[in-house]
C-alpha positions in Angstrom: 92.3 111.5 88.9 90.9 107.8 87.8 91.6 106.7 91.4 89.2 109.0 92.9 86.6 108.2 90.6 87.0 104.5 91.3 87.0 105.2 95.0 83.6 107.0 94.6 82.2 104.1 92.6 83.5 101.7 95.3 81.8 103.8 98.1 78.4 103.9 95.9 78.5 99.9 96.1 79.3 99.9 92.5 81.3 97.4 90.4 84.5 98.4 88.8 86.6 96.9 85.9 90.3 97.5 86.8 93.7 96.1 86.3 95.2 94.0 89.0 98.8 92.8 89.6 97.9 89.6 87.4 94.9 90.0 84.9 92.0 92.3 84.4 89.5 92.1 87.5 86.1 93.0 88.6 86.0 94.6 91.9 83.9 96.1 94.7 83.7 96.6 98.4 84.7 93.2 100.1 82.5 94.2 103.2 79.2 94.3 101.1 77.0 91.3 100.3 75.0 93.6 97.8 78.4 94.1 95.8 79.3 90.4 96.1 75.8 89.7 94.5 76.4 92.1 91.7 79.8 90.5 90.8 78.2 87.1 91.1 75.4 88.1 88.8 77.9 89.7 86.4 80.1 86.8 86.0 77.2 84.3 86.1 79.4 82.6 88.7 78.2 80.1 91.2 77.7 81.3 94.7 79.5 78.6 96.3 82.7 80.0 94.8 84.3 82.5 97.0 86.2 85.6 95.6 89.8 86.7 96.3 90.1 89.7 98.4 93.1 92.6 97.9 94.3 94.6 100.9 97.0 97.1 100.7 99.3 96.0 103.7 99.9 93.8 106.4 98.1 96.2 108.8 95.1 96.1 106.8 95.1 92.2 106.5 95.2 91.9 110.2 91.6 93.5 110.3 90.2 90.5 108.2 91.7 87.3 109.3 91.9 85.8 112.8 95.6 85.2 112.6 98.7 85.7 110.3 101.2 82.7 110.8 104.8 83.8 111.0 105.7 81.7 107.9 103.3 83.8 105.6 105.2 86.7 105.7 108.0 85.3 103.8 105.4 84.3 101.0 103.9 87.8 101.1 107.5 89.3 100.4 108.2 87.4 97.2 107.7 88.9 93.9 105.2 86.4 92.7 101.6 87.7 93.6 100.4 85.2 95.8 96.7 84.6 97.4 96.6 83.1 100.7 93.8 81.4 101.9 93.4 81.9 105.7 91.3 79.4 107.7 89.1 82.1 109.4 88.2 85.5 108.6 86.3 88.5 109.9 84.8 91.7 109.1 84.1 90.8 105.4 80.8 90.2 103.7 79.6 86.6 104.3 79.2 86.0 100.6 82.9 86.7 99.8 84.2 84.0 102.1 84.2 80.2 101.8 81.5 77.8 103.4 84.1 76.8 106.0 84.7 80.5 106.9 88.1 80.6 104.8 89.0 83.7 102.8 91.8 84.1 100.2 93.6 87.4 100.6 96.4 89.1 98.7 98.5 92.0 99.8 98.9 93.8 96.5 102.1 95.2 95.5 101.2 97.2 92.2 101.0 101.1 92.9 97.5 101.6 91.3 95.8 98.9 93.3 97.6 99.8 96.6 96.8 103.4 96.2 93.2 102.2 95.4 92.5 100.3 98.4 94.5 102.9 100.6 92.1 105.6 99.5 89.1 103.5 99.8 90.0 102.3 103.3 88.7 98.9 102.8 89.8 95.6 101.1 88.1 95.1 97.6 86.9 92.0 95.9 89.4 90.8 93.0 87.9 88.4 90.4 88.9 88.0 86.9 87.0 90.0 84.4 85.4 87.3 82.6 82.3 85.1 82.6 82.3 81.9 84.4 84.2 79.3 82.9 86.0 81.5 80.2 89.7 82.3 80.2 91.0 85.3 82.4 91.7 88.4 80.5 95.2 89.1 80.0 94.6 92.4 78.2 91.9 94.7 78.2 91.0 93.9 74.7 90.5 90.2 75.9 87.4 91.3 78.1 83.8 90.3 77.0 81.8 92.9 75.7 78.9 91.6 78.1 81.3 92.4 81.0 82.4 95.9 79.7 78.8 96.8 79.2 77.7 96.1 82.5 80.2 97.2 84.8 79.6 100.8 86.7 83.2 102.0 86.1 86.4 101.2 83.7 89.5 102.4 85.3 91.4 103.6 82.3 94.7 102.1 82.3 94.5 100.3 79.0 97.9 99.8 78.5 98.7 98.3 81.9 100.9 95.3 82.1 100.6 92.9 84.9 101.8 89.4 85.3 99.1 88.1 82.7 98.6 84.8 84.9 96.6 84.2 87.8 98.1 84.6 91.3 99.9 81.6 92.9 97.6 80.2 95.7 98.5 78.9 99.1 96.3 77.6 101.6 97.2 78.0 105.4 95.5 75.2 107.4 94.4 75.4 111.0 97.3 73.6 112.0 99.6 76.1 110.5 100.9 73.9 107.6 100.9 75.4 104.3 99.7 73.6 101.3 100.3 75.1 97.6 97.0 74.9 95.6 98.1 76.8 92.4 101.8 77.7 91.2 
């Protein structure tokens, strides 16, 4: 039932508070600059810091990056949530990508997020549900009241247990080389 409500909120260009495969996150339509602006404002985050995007599958990923190097498929199949920064993006809001055109995308593995994205039909923004500079919320109870009061919808999965640490981050350079940015 809450997937339907969350999808409705996403379609209305609203911001949701939801459990990801790592920590609690703020999310919205990754193809909308309006939504990106709402999340930047809510987090009090500098606009020069792009967001991570979640997709439900390799097939969806292909719609939002120029190419997927073969060596990336091994990283995506690991059990550790891994965000991959691709050098070139497409079909995403300009405010969710880096100034150099790159984008960080994670193929989500958890059932709730995968189902949410699949029903929405587009990628969603995934950024930790904290004010800029604060710690990422590992539990719902860790989320700042200012965040809770300002989101449009809270997914009621309060007992959710993710990895409780941010995802591993890997950059794919234009040359095809891979660089680990965060373990």
